C-alpha positions in Angstrom: -37.6 -29.8 29.1 -39.6 -28.2 26.3 -42.0 -26.2 28.4 -43.3 -25.2 31.6 -46.4 -23.2 32.9 -48.8 -23.1 35.6 -52.6 -23.7 35.5 -55.0 -21.8 37.5 -58.1 -23.8 38.1 -61.2 -21.8 37.7 -65.0 -22.3 36.8 -64.9 -18.9 35.3 -62.1 -19.6 32.5 -63.0 -16.4 30.3 -63.4 -13.8 33.2 -59.9 -15.5 34.5 -58.3 -15.1 31.4 -59.6 -11.5 30.6 -58.3 -10.4 34.1 -54.5 -11.8 32.9 -55.1 -9.9 29.6 -56.2 -6.8 31.2 -53.9 -6.5 33.9 -50.5 -7.9 32.5 -51.0 -7.4 28.9 -51.0 -11.3 28.1 -52.3 -12.7 25.0 -54.0 -15.9 24.0 -52.3 -18.7 22.4 -55.1 -21.2 22.5 -58.8 -20.4 23.6 -61.9 -22.7 24.3 -64.8 -22.9 26.9 -62.5 -25.2 29.1 -58.7 -24.0 28.5 -57.0 -20.8 27.5 -53.1 -20.3 27.1 -52.0 -17.0 27.6 -48.3 -15.6 26.7 -46.6 -12.5 27.2 -46.4 -11.2 23.6 -42.9 -9.8 24.3 -41.6 -13.2 25.6 -43.8 -16.0 24.5 -42.1 -18.3 26.7 -43.8 -16.9 29.4 -47.3 -18.6 29.4 -50.0 -19.1 32.0 -53.1 -21.7 31.5 -56.8 -21.0 32.7 -58.4 -24.4 33.1 -61.8 -25.2 34.1 -61.5 -26.6 37.6 -64.4 -29.1 36.9 -62.9 -30.5 33.8 -62.5 -34.4 33.4 -58.9 -33.7 32.7 -58.4 -32.2 36.2 -58.0 -34.9 39.0 -60.6 -35.0 41.4 -58.5 -34.1 44.4 -57.1 -31.0 42.7 -61.0 -30.0 41.9 -60.8 -27.7 45.1 -59.9 -24.0 45.9 -56.2 -23.3 45.4 -54.2 -22.9 48.8 -50.7 -22.3 49.5 -49.8 -20.8 46.4 -48.5 -17.4 45.3 -48.0 -16.7 41.6 -45.1 -14.1 41.2 -45.1 -11.7 38.2 -42.1 -9.4 37.9 -42.9 -6.5 35.9 -41.4 -3.1 34.6 -43.5 -0.9 37.1 -45.5 -2.2 39.9 -47.3 1.3 40.2 -48.7 1.1 36.8 -50.2 -2.6 37.6 -51.4 -1.5 40.6 -53.4 1.3 38.6 -54.6 -1.1 36.4 -55.7 -3.7 39.2 -57.8 -0.7 40.8 -59.5 0.1 37.2 -60.2 -3.5 37.0 -61.8 -3.6 40.5 -59.2 -6.4 41.5 -59.0 -7.4 45.1 -55.9 -5.8 46.3 -54.5 -7.4 49.3 -51.5 -5.4 49.8 -50.9 -2.0 48.1 -47.6 -1.6 46.5 -44.6 -0.9 49.1 -40.9 -1.2 49.1 -39.5 -4.3 50.4 -36.0 -4.7 52.1 -34.8 -7.1 49.3 -35.0 -4.1 46.8 -38.3 -4.7 45.3 -41.7 -2.9 45.3 -44.3 -5.6 45.7 -48.1 -5.6 45.9 -50.5 -8.9 46.4 -53.6 -9.2 44.6 -56.1 -11.9 44.3 -57.7 -13.2 40.7 -61.1 -14.0 40.1 -60.4 -17.4 40.9 -58.9 -16.5 44.4 -55.2 -17.2 43.4 -52.8 -14.8 45.1 -50.5 -12.9 42.9 -47.3 -11.2 44.1 -46.7 -8.3 41.5 -43.2 -7.1 41.9 -40.7 -4.5 40.2 -37.4 -3.8 40.9 -36.8 -0.4 42.9 
């Protein structure tokens, strides 16, 4: 395998990409009106794609709202990301809380409606 990343499907490509840039500090490796490829500047192998849901390259069956998916991002400080999320008026589903498995976790929704698990070690 040479590369692996997740694509979030949305009609608001620029808005969704900006959300991840502002929330997690990701930067664009490629940017167009139909697709943005983001990466962590300190770990460029950590990538995320933002793809226009109605694009001809998206299979018709996939051109529906996401379901059954939670993207997990393990960060240095969950509380700091929570503060940024509040500044961005992000939809916070669950505020940060300590979990029994040794992490602090919060759940957000991105502008496309995808659930995000933002976690850090306690």
